C-alpha positions as CSV (number, residue, x, y, z in Angstrom):
1,X,-7.3,19.6,16.2
2,X,-6.8,19.6,12.4
3,X,-3.2,19.7,11.1
4,X,-1.7,22.7,9.2
5,X,-2.0,20.7,5.9
6,X,-5.7,20.0,6.5
7,X,-6.5,23.6,7.4
8,X,-4.7,24.8,4.3
9,X,-6.5,22.3,2.1
10,X,-9.9,23.3,3.5
11,X,-9.1,27.0,2.9
12,X,-8.3,26.3,-0.7
13,X,-11.5,24.3,-1.2
14,X,-13.6,27.1,0.4
15,X,-11.9,29.7,-1.8
16,X,-12.7,27.5,-4.8
17,X,-16.3,27.2,-3.9
18,X,-16.7,30.9,-3.4
19,X,-15.0,31.5,-6.8
20,X,-17.3,29.0,-8.4
21,X,-20.4,30.9,-7.0
22,X,-19.0,34.2,-8.2
23,X,-18.3,32.9,-11.7
24,X,-21.8,31.4,-12.1
25,X,-23.4,34.6,-10.7
26,X,-21.4,37.0,-12.9
27,X,-21.9,34.7,-15.9
28,X,-25.7,34.9,-15.4
29,X,-25.6,38.7,-15.0
30,X,-23.4,39.0,-18.1
31,X,-25.9,36.9,-20.1
32,X,-29.0,38.7,-19.0
33,X,-27.9,42.3,-19.2
34,X,-26.3,41.5,-21.7
35,X,-22.7,42.4,-20.9
36,X,-20.5,40.5,-23.4
37,X,-17.1,41.2,-21.7
38,X,-18.5,40.1,-18.3
39,X,-20.0,37.0,-19.9
40,X,-16.7,36.1,-21.6
41,X,-14.6,36.6,-18.5
42,X,-17.0,34.7,-16.2
43,X,-17.4,31.8,-18.7
44,X,-13.7,31.5,-19.3
45,X,-13.0,31.8,-15.5
46,X,-15.5,29.2,-14.6
47,X,-14.2,26.7,-17.1
48,X,-10.6,27.3,-16.0
49,X,-11.5,26.8,-12.4
50,X,-13.2,23.5,-13.2
51,X,-10.1,22.4,-15.1
52,X,-8.0,23.3,-12.1
53,X,-10.2,21.4,-9.7
54,X,-10.0,18.3,-11.8
55,X,-6.3,18.2,-11.4
56,X,-5.8,19.6,-7.9
57,X,-8.9,19.1,-5.8
58,X,-10.5,15.7,-6.4
59,X,-11.8,15.6,-2.8
60,X,-13.9,18.7,-3.4
61,X,-15.2,17.3,-6.7
62,X,-16.2,14.1,-5.0
63,X,-18.2,16.2,-2.5
64,X,-19.9,18.2,-5.2
65,X,-20.9,14.9,-7.0
66,X,-22.5,13.6,-3.9
67,X,-24.9,16.6,-3.9
68,X,-25.6,16.1,-7.7
69,X,-23.6,19.1,-8.7
70,X,-21.0,17.1,-10.8
71,X,-18.9,18.3,-13.8
72,X,-21.7,17.6,-16.3
73,X,-24.2,19.8,-14.4
74,X,-21.7,22.6,-14.0
75,X,-20.7,22.6,-17.7
76,X,-24.3,22.4,-18.8
77,X,-25.2,25.4,-16.7
78,X,-22.2,27.3,-18.2
79,X,-23.3,26.4,-21.7
80,X,-27.0,27.4,-21.0
81,X,-25.8,30.8,-19.7
82,X,-23.8,31.3,-22.9
83,X,-26.8,30.4,-25.0
84,X,-28.9,32.9,-23.0
85,X,-26.2,35.5,-23.7
86,X,-26.3,34.8,-27.4
87,X,-30.0,35.2,-27.5
88,X,-29.6,38.7,-26.0
89,X,-26.8,39.7,-28.4
90,X,-27.8,41.4,-31.6
91,X,-27.2,39.5,-34.9
92,X,-27.3,36.0,-33.4
93,X,-30.4,33.9,-32.9
94,X,-29.4,30.4,-31.7
95,X,-33.1,29.3,-31.7
96,X,-34.1,30.2,-35.3
97,X,-31.6,31.6,-37.8
98,X,-28.6,30.0,-36.1
99,X,-30.3,27.0,-34.7
100,X,-27.3,24.7,-35.7
101,X,-25.5,26.2,-32.8
102,X,-28.0,24.8,-30.3
103,X,-28.2,21.6,-32.3
104,X,-24.5,21.3,-32.3
105,X,-24.3,21.8,-28.5
106,X,-26.9,19.1,-27.9
107,X,-25.0,16.8,-30.2
108,X,-21.9,17.6,-28.2
109,X,-23.5,16.2,-25.1
110,X,-24.9,13.2,-26.9
111,X,-21.3,12.4,-28.0
112,X,-20.1,12.8,-24.4
113,X,-22.6,10.3,-23.1
114,X,-21.9,7.9,-25.9
115,X,-18.2,8.0,-25.1
116,X,-19.0,7.5,-21.4
117,X,-21.1,4.4,-22.3
118,X,-18.3,3.0,-24.4
119,X,-15.8,3.7,-21.6
120,X,-18.0,1.7,-19.1
121,X,-18.2,-1.2,-21.5
122,X,-14.4,-1.2,-22.2
123,X,-13.5,-0.9,-18.5
124,X,-15.7,-3.9,-17.7
125,X,-14.0,-6.0,-20.3
126,X,-10.6,-5.0,-19.0
127,X,-11.1,-6.1,-15.4
128,X,-10.2,-9.7,-14.8
129,X,-11.4,-11.6,-11.6
130,X,-7.7,-11.5,-10.5
131,X,-4.5,-9.6,-11.0
132,X,-1.1,-11.2,-11.5
133,X,2.6,-10.2,-11.3
134,X,5.7,-12.2,-12.2
135,X,3.5,-14.6,-14.1
136,X,3.3,-15.0,-17.9
137,X,-0.4,-14.3,-18.5
138,X,-0.2,-13.7,-22.2
139,X,-2.8,-16.4,-22.8
140,X,-5.4,-14.1,-21.3
141,X,-5.2,-11.8,-24.5
142,X,-3.7,-8.9,-22.6
143,X,-3.2,-5.6,-24.5
144,X,-2.2,-2.0,-23.9
145,X,-4.8,0.2,-22.3
146,X,-6.9,2.8,-24.2
147,X,-6.2,6.5,-23.7
148,X,-7.2,7.3,-20.2
149,X,-8.8,10.7,-21.2
150,X,-11.5,8.8,-23.0
151,X,-11.6,5.6,-20.9
152,X,-11.3,6.8,-17.3
153,X,-11.4,10.6,-17.0
154,X,-14.9,11.6,-18.1
155,X,-14.7,14.9,-16.2
156,X,-11.4,16.0,-17.8
157,X,-12.6,14.7,-21.2
158,X,-15.8,16.8,-21.1
159,X,-14.0,20.0,-20.0
160,X,-11.2,19.6,-22.5
161,X,-13.6,19.0,-25.4
162,X,-15.6,21.9,-24.1
163,X,-12.6,24.2,-24.6
164,X,-13.0,24.7,-28.4
165,X,-16.8,24.8,-28.2
166,X,-16.8,27.4,-25.4
167,X,-14.1,29.4,-27.1
168,X,-16.0,29.5,-30.4
169,X,-19.3,30.5,-28.8
170,X,-17.7,33.3,-26.8
171,X,-16.0,34.6,-29.9
172,X,-19.4,34.6,-31.6
173,X,-20.8,36.6,-28.8
174,X,-17.9,39.1,-29.1
175,X,-18.0,39.4,-32.9
176,X,-21.8,38.8,-33.5
177,X,-20.7,36.2,-36.0
178,X,-22.1,32.7,-35.6
179,X,-19.5,31.1,-37.7
180,X,-17.0,31.0,-34.8
181,X,-19.4,29.1,-32.6
182,X,-20.1,26.5,-35.4
183,X,-16.3,26.1,-36.0
184,X,-15.6,25.5,-32.3
185,X,-18.5,23.0,-31.9
186,X,-17.3,21.2,-35.1
187,X,-13.8,20.8,-33.7
188,X,-15.2,19.5,-30.4
189,X,-17.5,17.0,-32.2
190,X,-14.7,15.7,-34.5
191,X,-12.4,15.0,-31.5
192,X,-15.3,13.5,-29.5
193,X,-16.6,11.2,-32.2
194,X,-13.1,10.2,-33.2
195,X,-12.1,9.4,-29.7
196,X,-15.3,7.4,-29.0
197,X,-14.8,5.4,-32.2
198,X,-11.1,4.7,-31.2
199,X,-12.2,3.7,-27.7
200,X,-14.8,1.3,-29.0
201,X,-12.1,-0.7,-30.8
202,X,-11.1,-2.1,-27.3
203,X,-14.4,-3.9,-27.2
204,X,-13.5,-5.9,-30.3
205,X,-12.1,-9.4,-30.0
206,X,-8.7,-8.3,-31.1
207,X,-8.1,-6.1,-28.1
208,X,-10.5,-7.7,-25.6
209,X,-9.3,-9.9,-22.8
210,X,-10.9,-13.3,-22.1
211,X,-14.1,-13.4,-20.1
212,X,-14.3,-14.3,-16.4
213,X,-15.0,-18.0,-17.0
214,X,-12.0,-18.5,-19.3
215,X,-9.8,-16.4,-17.0
216,X,-10.6,-18.5,-13.9
217,X,-10.0,-21.7,-16.0
218,X,-6.6,-20.3,-16.9
219,X,-5.8,-19.6,-13.2
220,X,-6.7,-23.2,-12.3
221,X,-4.4,-24.5,-15.0
222,X,-1.6,-22.2,-14.0
223,X,-1.9,-23.3,-10.4
224,X,-1.9,-26.9,-11.5
225,X,1.2,-26.4,-13.6
226,X,3.2,-24.2,-11.1
227,X,2.3,-26.4,-8.1
228,X,2.9,-23.8,-5.3
229,X,3.7,-25.3,-2.0
230,X,4.1,-22.4,0.4
231,X,2.7,-18.9,0.2
232,X,2.3,-15.6,2.0
233,X,-1.2,-14.2,2.4
234,X,-1.6,-10.5,2.9
235,X,-4.5,-8.0,3.0
236,X,-4.2,-4.4,4.2
237,X,-4.4,-0.7,3.5
238,X,-2.3,1.6,1.4
239,X,0.3,2.2,4.1
240,X,0.6,-1.4,5.4
241,X,2.6,-3.0,2.5
242,X,5.8,-2.8,4.6
243,X,4.4,-5.6,6.7
244,X,4.6,-8.0,3.8
245,X,7.7,-6.5,2.1
246,X,9.9,-7.4,5.1
247,X,9.2,-11.1,4.5
248,X,9.9,-11.2,0.7
249,X,13.5,-12.4,0.9
250,X,12.6,-15.0,3.5
251,X,9.7,-16.4,1.4
252,X,11.9,-16.5,-1.7
253,X,14.6,-18.5,0.2
254,X,12.2,-21.3,1.3
255,X,12.4,-24.8,-0.2
256,X,9.6,-25.5,-2.6
257,X,7.6,-23.1,-4.9
258,X,6.5,-19.9,-3.1
259,X,3.6,-17.7,-4.0
260,X,2.1,-14.4,-2.7
261,X,-1.6,-14.2,-2.3
262,X,-3.2,-10.7,-2.1
263,X,-6.7,-9.4,-1.8
264,X,-6.6,-5.8,-2.8
265,X,-5.9,-4.9,-6.4
266,X,-3.8,-1.8,-5.5
267,X,-1.5,-3.9,-3.3
268,X,0.0,-5.7,-6.3
269,X,2.1,-2.6,-7.1
270,X,2.9,-1.9,-3.4
271,X,4.8,-5.1,-3.1
272,X,8.6,-4.5,-3.5
273,X,10.7,-6.1,-6.2
274,X,10.6,-9.9,-6.0
275,X,10.7,-12.9,-8.3
276,X,8.0,-14.7,-6.4
277,X,4.7,-15.1,-8.4
278,X,1.9,-12.8,-7.1
279,X,-1.8,-13.3,-7.5
280,X,-4.5,-11.0,-6.2
281,X,-7.9,-12.6,-5.8
282,X,-10.4,-10.0,-4.5
283,X,-13.5,-12.2,-4.4
284,X,-13.9,-14.9,-1.7
285,X,-15.6,-17.4,-4.2
286,X,-12.5,-17.2,-6.4
287,X,-10.1,-17.4,-3.5
288,X,-11.6,-20.8,-2.7
289,X,-10.0,-22.2,-5.8
290,X,-6.8,-22.5,-3.8
291,X,-8.3,-25.5,-2.1
292,X,-7.8,-27.5,-5.2
293,X,-4.2,-26.4,-5.7
294,X,-1.0,-27.9,-4.4
295,X,-0.6,-25.1,-1.8
296,X,0.0,-26.6,1.6
297,X,1.1,-23.7,3.8
298,X,0.1,-20.0,4.0
299,X,2.1,-17.6,6.1
300,X,0.4,-14.5,7.6
301,X,2.4,-11.4,8.5
302,X,-0.7,-9.5,9.7
303,X,-4.2,-10.0,10.9
304,X,-7.0,-8.4,8.8
305,X,-10.8,-8.8,8.3
306,X,-10.2,-10.8,5.2
307,X,-7.9,-13.3,6.9
308,X,-10.8,-15.3,8.2
309,X,-11.9,-15.9,4.6
310,X,-8.8,-17.9,3.6
311,X,-8.8,-19.7,6.9
312,X,-11.9,-21.6,5.7
313,X,-9.7,-23.7,3.3
314,X,-9.1,-26.9,5.2
315,X,-6.4,-28.3,2.9
316,X,-4.0,-25.4,3.8
317,X,-2.1,-25.0,7.1
318,X,-1.8,-21.5,8.3
319,X,1.0,-19.9,10.4
320,X,1.0,-16.4,11.9
321,X,4.5,-14.9,11.5
322,X,3.6,-11.3,12.4
323,X,5.5,-8.2,11.0
324,X,7.6,-7.6,14.1
325,X,7.6,-8.5,17.8
326,X,7.4,-6.3,20.8
327,X,5.9,-6.2,24.3
328,X,2.8,-4.4,23.1
329,X,-0.5,-6.1,23.3
330,X,-0.8,-6.2,19.5
331,X,2.0,-8.8,19.4
332,X,-0.2,-11.3,21.2
333,X,-3.6,-10.7,19.7
334,X,-6.3,-13.3,20.5
335,X,-6.9,-13.6,16.7
336,X,-3.8,-15.8,16.7
337,X,-6.0,-18.6,18.0
338,X,-7.4,-18.9,14.4
339,X,-4.1,-20.2,13.0
340,X,-2.7,-23.7,13.1
341,X,0.6,-22.4,14.4
342,X,2.1,-19.1,15.7
343,X,5.7,-18.6,14.7
344,X,7.8,-16.4,17.0
345,X,11.4,-15.3,17.1
346,X,12.4,-16.8,20.5
347,X,11.4,-17.8,24.1
348,X,10.3,-14.2,25.0
349,X,7.4,-14.3,22.6
350,X,6.4,-17.8,23.7
351,X,6.3,-16.6,27.3
352,X,4.4,-13.5,26.2
353,X,1.6,-15.6,24.7
354,X,1.3,-17.7,27.8
355,X,1.3,-14.7,30.1
356,X,-1.3,-13.0,28.0
357,X,-3.6,-16.0,28.6
358,X,-5.5,-15.6,25.4
359,X,-6.0,-19.3,24.6
360,X,-2.9,-20.0,22.6
361,X,-1.7,-23.6,23.1
362,X,2.0,-23.6,23.8
363,X,2.4,-26.6,21.5
364,X,1.3,-24.4,18.6
365,X,4.0,-21.8,19.2
366,X,7.1,-22.5,17.1
367,X,10.4,-20.6,17.6
368,X,11.9,-19.7,14.2
369,X,14.1,-16.6,14.9
370,X,14.1,-13.6,12.6
371,X,15.6,-14.5,9.2
372,X,15.4,-10.9,8.0
373,X,18.0,-9.7,10.6
374,X,20.9,-11.2,8.7
375,X,22.0,-7.8,7.2
376,X,22.4,-6.2,10.6
377,X,26.0,-5.9,11.5
378,X,27.1,-6.9,15.1
379,X,28.7,-4.5,17.6
380,X,32.3,-3.7,16.8
381,X,33.2,-1.3,19.6
382,X,32.6,2.4,20.6
383,X,32.6,5.2,18.0
384,X,36.0,5.8,16.5
385,X,35.3,9.0,14.5
386,X,34.5,12.6,15.6
387,X,30.8,12.0,15.8
388,X,28.5,9.5,17.7
389,X,25.6,8.5,15.4
390,X,22.4,8.2,17.3
391,X,19.3,6.7,15.6
392,X,16.0,8.0,17.1
393,X,13.3,5.7,15.7
394,X,10.1,6.1,17.7
395,X,7.0,4.0,16.9
396,X,3.5,5.5,16.1
397,X,0.6,6.1,18.4
398,X,-1.2,2.8,17.5
399,X,-4.8,2.3,16.6
400,X,-5.9,3.0,20.2
401,X,-4.2,6.4,20.1
402,X,-2.6,5.8,23.5
403,X,0.1,8.6,24.1
404,X,2.2,6.0,25.9
405,X,2.7,4.0,22.8
406,X,5.0,6.5,21.2
407,X,7.5,8.9,22.7
408,X,7.0,11.5,20.0
409,X,4.2,13.4,21.8
410,X,5.4,13.3,25.4
411,X,9.2,13.0,25.1
412,X,10.3,13.3,21.5
413,X,11.1,17.0,21.5
414,X,13.1,16.7,24.8
415,X,15.0,13.8,23.5
416,X,15.9,15.5,20.2
417,X,16.8,18.8,22.0
418,X,19.2,17.0,24.4
419,X,20.9,15.1,21.5
420,X,21.2,18.3,19.4
421,X,22.8,20.0,22.4
422,X,25.8,17.6,22.2
423,X,28.2,18.9,19.5
424,X,29.6,15.4,18.9
425,X,26.3,13.8,18.1
426,X,25.0,13.1,14.6
427,X,21.3,12.4,14.8
428,X,19.4,10.2,12.4
429,X,15.7,10.6,12.9
430,X,13.4,7.9,11.4
431,X,9.8,8.1,12.6
432,X,7.3,5.4,12.0
433,X,5.5,5.9,8.6
434,X,2.1,5.9,10.3
435,X,2.9,8.6,12.8
436,X,0.0,11.0,13.1
437,X,-2.4,8.8,11.2
438,X,-4.6,8.3,14.3
439,X,-3.7,11.2,16.6
440,X,-3.0,14.5,14.9
441,X,-1.0,15.7,17.9
442,X,1.5,13.0,17.1
443,X,1.8,14.3,13.6
444,X,2.3,17.8,14.8
445,X,5.0,16.8,17.2
446,X,6.7,14.9,14.5
447,X,6.7,18.1,12.3
448,X,8.2,20.1,15.2
449,X,11.0,17.6,15.7
450,X,11.8,17.8,12.0
451,X,11.9,21.6,12.2
452,X,14.3,21.4,15.2
453,X,16.6,19.1,13.3
454,X,16.6,21.3,10.2
455,X,17.3,24.4,12.3
456,X,20.2,22.7,14.1
457,X,21.8,21.9,10.7
458,X,21.9,25.6,9.9
459,X,24.2,26.1,12.9
460,X,26.6,23.4,11.7
461,X,29.2,23.4,8.9
462,X,32.0,21.3,7.6
463,X,33.4,19.5,4.6
464,X,30.9,17.9,2.2
465,X,31.6,14.9,-0.1
466,X,32.7,15.9,-3.6
467,X,30.5,15.9,-6.7
468,X,31.7,12.3,-7.4
469,X,29.7,11.1,-4.4
470,X,26.5,12.7,-5.7
471,X,27.2,11.3,-9.2
472,X,27.7,7.8,-7.7
473,X,24.4,8.0,-5.8
474,X,22.6,9.1,-8.9
475,X,24.0,6.2,-10.9
476,X,23.1,3.7,-8.2
477,X,19.6,5.2,-7.9
478,X,19.1,4.8,-11.6
479,X,20.3,1.2,-11.5
480,X,18.1,0.3,-8.6
481,X,15.1,2.0,-10.1
482,X,15.6,0.2,-13.3
483,X,15.7,-3.2,-11.5
484,X,12.9,-2.6,-9.0
485,X,10.3,-0.7,-11.0
486,X,8.5,-1.1,-14.3
487,X,7.9,2.0,-16.4
488,X,4.2,2.4,-17.1
489,X,2.5,4.8,-19.4
490,X,0.1,7.3,-17.7
491,X,-2.8,5.5,-19.3
492,X,-1.7,2.0,-18.2
493,X,-4.4,-0.1,-16.4
494,X,-4.3,-3.5,-14.6
495,X,-4.3,-5.4,-17.8
496,X,-1.4,-3.5,-19.3
497,X,0.6,-3.8,-16.1
498,X,0.0,-7.5,-16.0
499,X,1.3,-7.7,-19.6
500,X,4.4,-5.7,-18.7
501,X,5.1,-7.5,-15.4
502,X,5.1,-11.1,-16.7
503,X,7.8,-13.6,-16.0
504,X,10.8,-11.9,-14.4
505,X,14.3,-12.1,-15.8
506,X,16.3,-15.0,-14.3
507,X,18.5,-13.8,-11.4
508,X,16.8,-10.5,-11.1
509,X,16.3,-10.9,-7.3
510,X,20.1,-11.3,-6.7
511,X,20.8,-8.3,-8.9
512,X,18.3,-6.3,-6.9
513,X,20.0,-7.2,-3.6
514,X,23.4,-6.2,-4.9
515,X,22.0,-3.0,-6.3
516,X,20.3,-2.1,-3.0
517,X,23.5,-2.7,-1.0
518,X,25.4,-0.5,-3.5
519,X,22.7,2.2,-3.3
520,X,22.8,2.2,0.6
521,X,26.6,2.5,0.6
522,X,26.4,5.4,-1.9
523,X,23.6,7.1,0.0
524,X,25.5,7.3,3.3
525,X,28.8,8.2,1.5
526,X,27.0,11.2,-0.2
527,X,26.2,12.8,3.2
528,X,28.5,14.9,5.3
529,X,29.4,13.1,8.6
530,X,28.5,16.1,10.7
531,X,25.0,16.7,9.3
532,X,21.8,15.4,11.1
533,X,19.5,13.4,8.9
534,X,15.8,12.9,8.6
535,X,14.8,9.6,7.0
536,X,11.1,9.3,6.1
537,X,11.0,7.3,2.9
538,X,11.2,3.5,2.4
539,X,15.0,3.9,1.6
540,X,17.3,3.7,3.4
541,X,15.5,0.9,5.3
542,X,15.6,0.7,9.1
543,X,18.3,-2.1,9.0
544,X,20.6,0.2,7.0
545,X,20.1,2.9,9.6
546,X,20.9,0.3,12.3
547,X,24.3,-0.3,10.7
548,X,25.1,3.4,10.8
549,X,24.1,3.9,14.4
550,X,26.2,3.7,17.6
551,X,23.1,4.0,19.7
552,X,19.4,3.5,19.2
553,X,16.7,5.4,21.1
554,X,13.2,4.0,20.5
555,X,9.9,2.9,22.2
556,X,8.5,-0.5,23.1
557,X,8.3,-1.8,19.6
558,X,9.8,-4.5,17.2
559,X,12.5,-2.0,16.3
560,X,14.1,-2.7,19.7
561,X,14.0,-6.5,19.3
562,X,15.5,-6.3,15.8
563,X,18.2,-3.9,16.9
564,X,19.2,-6.2,19.7
565,X,20.6,-8.6,17.2
566,X,23.6,-6.2,16.9
567,X,24.1,-6.1,20.7
568,X,24.7,-2.4,20.4
569,X,23.6,0.0,23.2
570,X,20.0,1.1,23.1
571,X,17.6,3.2,25.2
572,X,13.8,3.2,25.5
573,X,11.7,6.1,26.4
574,X,9.3,5.5,29.3
575,X,6.1,7.5,28.6
576,X,3.8,4.9,30.1
577,X,3.5,6.6,33.5
578,X,5.0,3.5,35.2
579,X,8.0,3.6,37.5
580,X,11.3,2.3,36.0
581,X,11.0,-1.0,37.9
582,X,7.5,-1.5,36.7
583,X,8.5,-0.6,33.2
584,X,11.3,-3.1,33.1
585,X,9.3,-5.9,34.6
586,X,6.3,-5.2,32.3
587,X,8.2,-5.1,29.1
588,X,11.0,-7.7,28.7
589,X,12.5,-6.0,25.6
590,X,13.7,-3.1,27.8
591,X,15.5,-5.1,30.4
592,X,18.8,-4.5,28.8
593,X,18.1,-0.9,27.8
594,X,18.8,2.5,29.4
595,X,15.5,3.9,30.4
596,X,14.8,7.6,29.5
597,X,12.2,9.6,31.4
598,X,10.0,12.1,29.4
599,X,12.4,14.9,30.2
600,X,15.3,13.1,28.6
601,X,17.6,14.0,31.6
602,X,19.6,10.8,31.1
603,X,20.9,11.6,27.6
604,X,24.3,12.9,28.6
605,X,25.1,9.9,30.8
606,X,23.8,7.6,28.1
607,X,26.1,9.1,25.5
608,X,29.1,8.8,27.9
609,X,28.4,5.1,28.3
610,X,28.4,4.6,24.5
611,X,31.7,6.4,24.1
612,X,33.4,4.7,27.0
613,X,32.5,1.0,27.0
614,X,33.9,0.5,30.6
615,X,30.9,2.5,31.7
616,X,28.5,0.4,29.7
617,X,27.0,-1.9,32.4
618,X,24.4,-3.5,30.2
619,X,26.5,-5.3,27.6
620,X,26.1,-8.7,29.2
621,X,22.4,-8.2,29.7
622,X,22.0,-7.3,26.0
623,X,23.7,-10.6,24.9
624,X,21.5,-12.6,27.1
625,X,18.3,-10.7,26.1
626,X,19.2,-11.1,22.5
627,X,19.0,-14.9,22.8
628,X,15.9,-14.7,24.9
629,X,14.1,-12.5,22.3
630,X,15.5,-13.9,19.0
631,X,16.5,-17.4,19.9
632,X,19.9,-19.1,19.4
633,X,22.3,-18.3,16.6
634,X,22.8,-22.0,15.8
635,X,21.2,-23.3,13.8
636,X,20.7,-20.1,11.8
637,X,17.2,-18.6,11.8
638,X,16.7,-19.2,8.1
639,X,17.3,-22.9,8.6
640,X,14.8,-23.1,11.5
641,X,12.2,-21.1,9.5
642,X,12.5,-23.3,6.5
643,X,12.3,-26.5,8.6
644,X,9.1,-25.1,10.3
645,X,7.6,-24.6,6.8
646,X,8.5,-28.1,5.7
647,X,7.1,-29.6,8.9
648,X,3.8,-27.7,8.6
649,X,3.6,-28.7,4.9
650,X,4.1,-32.4,5.9
651,X,1.2,-32.0,8.4
652,X,-1.0,-30.7,5.6
653,X,-0.1,-33.7,3.5
654,X,-0.9,-36.1,6.3
655,X,-4.3,-34.5,6.8
656,X,-5.0,-34.8,3.1
657,X,-4.0,-38.4,3.2
658,X,-6.2,-39.1,6.2
659,X,-9.2,-37.4,4.4
660,X,-8.6,-39.4,1.2
661,X,-8.4,-42.6,3.2
662,X,-11.5,-41.8,5.1
663,X,-13.4,-41.0,1.9
664,X,-12.2,-44.2,0.3
665,X,-13.4,-46.2,3.3
666,X,-16.8,-44.5,3.2
667,X,-17.4,-45.0,-0.5
668,X,-18.1,-48.8,-0.3
669,X,-20.5,-48.5,2.6
670,X,-22.3,-45.7,0.7
671,X,-22.5,-47.8,-2.4
672,X,-23.9,-50.8,-0.4
673,X,-26.5,-48.5,1.1
674,X,-27.6,-47.3,-2.3
675,X,-27.7,-50.9,-3.6
676,X,-29.8,-52.1,-0.7
677,X,-32.2,-49.2,-1.2
678,X,-32.6,-50.2,-4.8
679,X,-33.2,-53.9,-4.0
680,X,-35.9,-52.9,-1.5
681,X,-37.7,-50.9,-4.1
682,X,-37.7,-53.9,-6.4
683,X,-39.1,-56.4,-3.8
684,X,-42.7,-57.6,-4.4
685,X,-45.2,-55.7,-2.4
686,X,-43.1,-52.6,-1.9
687,X,-44.3,-49.2,-3.2
688,X,-41.4,-49.1,-5.6
689,X,-42.1,-52.5,-7.1
690,X,-45.7,-51.6,-7.8
691,X,-44.7,-48.4,-9.5
692,X,-42.1,-50.4,-11.5
693,X,-44.7,-53.0,-12.5
694,X,-47.2,-50.4,-13.5
695,X,-44.6,-48.8,-15.8
């Protein structure tokens, strides 16, 4: 079943198509009759509609292009109808007496196609075989991008240049004076020719980046100079960047020289603020250049189709670090066999791999803890204020669309309804960002939950923070934005962004951490303590929500494992269809949780146990499960993670040393074999000696 948003979009697209047919039909009727007012209205309406579609309905335009009814065809038809109308109007003859009108219109299209050819040429010269960030790449002759209206928006360019031409021709039809049409065409031609000439300057050496061969040579020299030792490899879709972003601080804290290796060009701007150098290498052939670098270890937070490509490099050791651990099958994927090692948080994940029986050697599993969990504050007792803050953070439906993966569809509304019924509860709702991406029903349930929370807020009232709180949040937002984003012009392309995102300022990462903490404090301080909250953006992050919560309600997901580091009470919704005993035995992360049935009948008792610790019978179980899931607190997780990286790097070095030794040992024997073959060729009576003698 399509969502409300999809239905609305389809309705708009259908209306636009109907309007387009109406405009073309009435324009033709107005031209043939002739009916000048009808011709003018239909021509102007059709052009205005096309301009609207260029900005608001790119999906519909893509569909029209597939059936060869693109913007050039549509504008050409409109112009032909106008010429037909001019032929039918007294006093104007665009084929004889006023032939310059027809000639000017033909020249207009020649200029458009010339500009398009120049745009293609310029775009090709402005796409390097890789993209960088946090690296000084000025040696590549980077420059600002050309105006996008001429370089990348051929549809908008054609329509905007057609505005003065169309206006002039329609005025000529209304006044029976060809001068107006000539003036409009002249304006369009001047702008088009001038823009094309300006665009062509980017093909000159002064503005052109180096060619592919020189760019790759520069990349090799940069790798040789920087000498990266450990990196993070990531490939994914537009909504998956969070899987890599959660590891940025850990990667930056490792000994050695870190690097981030990406495969999709768009992903370069999806990575959060970091000082770690980033290179994006889309082509496999260019990716293989890493084999000749100093890189020894690559960490993989996710599996993807392109992961197998980098695993071909034998000089690099690969470790799978995942982007969160849970009892779901995705946390022990058979793909993990492809890596040299699998790094997990604690004994629970080690046991999970062995129980899954997917071929992972227990010797290749390394327990490193979860270094990112350091910002999560530990349990400090029951709620002390008027309100108990409950964080409901369900996971998504998963790629298989199993309703049991998420509580949103089968239990979410019941859970939220029960929480909202308690006047002393403050609910913070943070759904997974991919909710509804596979199963539309999950997205619809998510929207209903949001509506329930919004409606509940209308029934509440109380004091709100003063204007100084909002001003402080605005100030902190501006500061954080300034540190974490780079302001780009609307016309900026990859080359310009590489130029602007060169070597970062020293100490920027530390300033970003401080600014983020200050922003989170200001965010929560700006909200009334009685008001329910819906958190759907990247900020505040889930760990910040953990620190606000007295209780977590979630599903079987990595959220539960991470929250356990605080040892606060938590509950898990059982929508699997299993009994509670089967659920607890099947999913170790829920063994210290209160289990909620889909009807959420246990919510009142759960809240009572949070407010009255003497009724909390699971505190000891949470402490034990925390160590089972996340490993010991000493040594700290960051220390164990760093040591694992150093150990794996040492193994890579040992392998390289063995290969070098083997090759050195094989060279003399190969040389002896070559010498022996040459001596045999020179012996009397051999075929080689006869040929030599003949020569």
